[in-house]
C-alpha positions in Angstrom: 17.9 0.5 21.2 20.0 -1.6 18.8 23.7 -1.7 19.5 25.2 -0.1 16.4 27.9 -2.8 16.2 25.2 -5.5 16.0 23.1 -4.0 13.2 23.5 -6.1 10.0 25.0 -9.0 11.9 23.8 -12.6 11.7 23.4 -13.9 15.2 22.3 -17.2 16.7 19.9 -16.2 19.5 17.8 -18.0 22.1 14.2 -18.1 21.0 13.0 -17.2 24.5 14.6 -13.7 24.3 12.7 -12.9 21.0 9.2 -11.4 21.1 7.0 -12.2 18.0 5.7 -8.7 17.6 2.7 -8.2 15.3 2.4 -11.7 13.7 0.4 -11.7 10.5 -2.3 -14.3 9.8 -0.5 -17.6 9.2 -2.0 -20.9 8.3 -1.8 -23.4 11.2 -1.4 -26.2 8.8 1.6 -24.6 7.0 3.2 -23.8 10.3 2.9 -27.3 11.7 3.7 -29.1 8.5 6.8 -26.9 8.0 7.8 -27.4 11.7 7.7 -31.2 11.1 9.9 -30.9 8.0 12.3 -28.7 10.0 12.4 -31.3 12.8 13.5 -33.9 10.3 16.7 -31.9 9.5 19.4 -30.4 11.8 16.7 -28.0 13.2 18.3 -24.8 11.9 16.4 -22.0 10.2 18.5 -21.4 7.2 16.3 -18.4 6.4 16.9 -16.1 9.3 14.4 -14.0 11.3 14.8 -10.2 11.0 14.7 -8.7 14.5 15.4 -5.4 16.2 16.7 -4.9 19.7 14.1 -3.5 22.1 16.1 -3.8 25.4 19.3 -5.4 26.5 19.3 -9.0 25.3 15.7 -8.6 24.2 14.6 -8.6 20.6 11.4 -8.4 18.5 10.6 -9.8 15.1 10.0 -7.3 12.3 10.2 -9.7 9.4 9.9 -13.4 8.4 7.2 -13.9 11.0 6.5 -17.3 9.5 10.0 -18.5 10.4 9.3 -17.5 14.1 6.0 -19.4 14.2 7.7 -22.5 12.7 10.6 -22.3 15.1 8.3 -22.1 18.0 6.1 -25.0 16.8 9.2 -27.1 16.2 10.5 -26.4 19.7 13.7 -24.8 18.6 15.8 -23.3 21.4 17.9 -21.1 19.2 17.3 -19.4 15.8 19.4 -17.5 13.3 18.6 -13.8 13.2 19.7 -10.7 11.3 19.8 -7.7 13.5 18.1 -4.6 12.0 17.9 -1.0 13.2 14.7 0.1 15.0 13.5 2.7 12.5 9.9 2.5 11.1 11.3 2.7 7.6 13.4 -0.4 8.1 10.4 -2.3 9.6 8.2 -1.3 6.6 10.7 -2.3 3.9 11.5 -5.5 5.8 7.9 -6.6 5.7 7.7 -5.7 2.0 10.8 -7.7 1.2 9.5 -10.7 3.2 6.3 -10.6 1.2 4.3 -9.8 4.4 3.1 -6.4 3.2 2.2 -5.1 -0.3 4.0 -1.9 -1.4 1.7 0.9 -2.3 2.1 3.5 -5.1 1.5 7.2 -4.9 -1.1 7.7 -7.6 -0.6 11.5 -7.4 2.8 11.1 -9.0 2.9 7.6 -10.4 4.2 7.0 -13.9 2.0 5.4 -16.6 4.0 2.2 -16.4 3.5 2.1 -12.6 -0.2 2.5 -12.9 -0.4 -0.2 -15.6 1.7 -2.7 -13.7 -0.4 -2.1 -10.5 -3.7 -2.7 -12.3 -2.3 -5.8 -13.9 -1.2 -7.1 -10.5 -4.7 -6.5 -9.0 -6.5 -8.2 -12.0 -4.2 -11.2 -11.7 -5.2 -11.9 -8.1 -7.5 -14.9 -7.4 -11.1 -13.9 -7.0 -10.4 -10.4 -8.2 -13.4 -8.0 -8.5 -11.7 -6.2 -11.4 -12.7 -8.7 -14.1 -13.9 -6.8 -17.1 -11.6 -3.9 -16.6 -9.5 -3.3 -19.6 -6.0 -2.4 -18.4 -5.0 -0.2 -21.4 -8.2 1.9 -21.2 -8.1 2.3 -17.4 -4.4 3.1 -17.5 -4.7 5.8 -20.1 -7.7 7.5 -18.5 -6.2 7.5 -15.0 -2.9 8.6 -16.3 -4.4 11.5 -18.3 -6.7 12.7 -15.4 -5.6 15.5 -13.0 -4.9 13.0 -10.3 -2.4 15.3 -8.6 -5.3 17.2 -7.2 -7.5 14.2 -6.1 -8.4 13.9 -2.5 -9.5 10.3 -2.9 -9.9 7.7 -5.6 -13.6 8.5 -6.3 -12.9 10.5 -9.5 -11.8 7.2 -11.1 -15.5 6.1 -11.1 -16.2 9.0 -13.5 -13.5 8.1 -16.1 -15.6 5.5 -17.9 -13.2 2.6 -17.3 -15.7 0.3 -15.4 -14.2 0.9 -12.0 -16.9 1.6 -9.4 -18.0 0.3 -5.9 -16.1 -2.8 -4.9 -13.7 -2.4 -7.8 -12.6 1.0 -6.4 -12.1 -0.5 -3.0 -9.7 -3.0 -4.5 -7.6 -0.2 -5.9 -7.1 1.2 -2.3 -5.0 -1.8 -1.6 -2.2 -0.5 -3.9 -2.8 3.2 -4.4 -2.6 6.2 -2.1 -2.6 10.0 -2.8 -0.6 13.0 -1.7 -2.8 15.8 -3.3 -1.5 19.1 -4.3 -3.6 22.2 -3.5 -5.9 23.3 -6.3 -4.9 26.4 -8.2 -6.8 29.6 -7.3 -8.0 30.1 -10.8 -8.9 26.8 -12.4 -9.8 26.8 -16.1 -8.8 23.3 -17.0 -12.1 21.4 -17.9 -10.5 18.1 -16.8 -9.9 19.4 -13.3 -13.3 21.1 -13.2 -15.1 17.9 -14.1 -13.6 16.2 -11.1 -15.1 18.8 -8.7 -18.6 18.6 -7.2 -21.4 21.0 -8.2 -21.1 22.7 -4.8 -17.3 23.2 -5.2 -17.9 24.6 -8.7 -20.5 27.1 -7.4 -18.0 28.2 -4.7 -15.5 28.8 -7.4 -18.1 30.7 -9.5 -19.0 32.9 -6.5 -15.3 33.6 -5.9 -15.0 34.9 -9.5 -18.2 37.0 -9.0 -20.1 35.2 -11.8 -23.8 36.1 -11.6 -26.6 33.5 -11.9 -24.3 30.6 -11.0 -26.7 29.2 -8.4 -29.1 27.8 -10.9 -26.6 26.4 -13.3 -26.0 22.6 -13.8 -22.6 21.1 -13.4 -22.0 20.9 -17.1 -22.9 24.5 -17.5 -20.7 25.5 -14.6 -17.7 23.6 -16.1 -18.2 25.3 -19.5 -18.5 28.7 -17.9 -15.6 28.4 -15.6 -13.3 26.9 -18.3 -13.6 30.1 -20.4 
């Protein structure tokens, strides 16, 4: 594990004692072209690798994988590195800071502004499948929905904001959920409408409501919300 005194230090390490770790998909052209540019200078990576110590005098890259690939292609013997601790949290935030991982938002607790900015980001991406989605409409409907109880993102398809199928899949790139347990006695129509007919019938049975088995979803919602 990392020597406490080394954590946070900038060190000039032999490339051969550094393992690449889980390198993300990197363009071979960009790597080779950048390596050529680097070879035309003093051969120093002025943007350091972020590494963690995995054994005595052994390190592993946790961020700036592109720099490692370029250094290897350029035949560098030594590279500048910043030593990080070996926690999962550090590895995650390092990848995010290096632009190698997209940070996700907890939709169960996200603010309206966070939802809006996330939707705008997705729509701005090249070849987005979210063309036609109106951000103000989608933002308002998602924000006002009982999303704190959602088990997945499927309820969004019922909000009338043109997000279904592949569009819903695109949202999974940025949003995740940490659902709260549903209240025992649900009367909020917004919450009831997000439930399946089977779930509504179970709730009706629990309340000892007679004749529930033949009711439609809309009738069940109306009955249970009273």
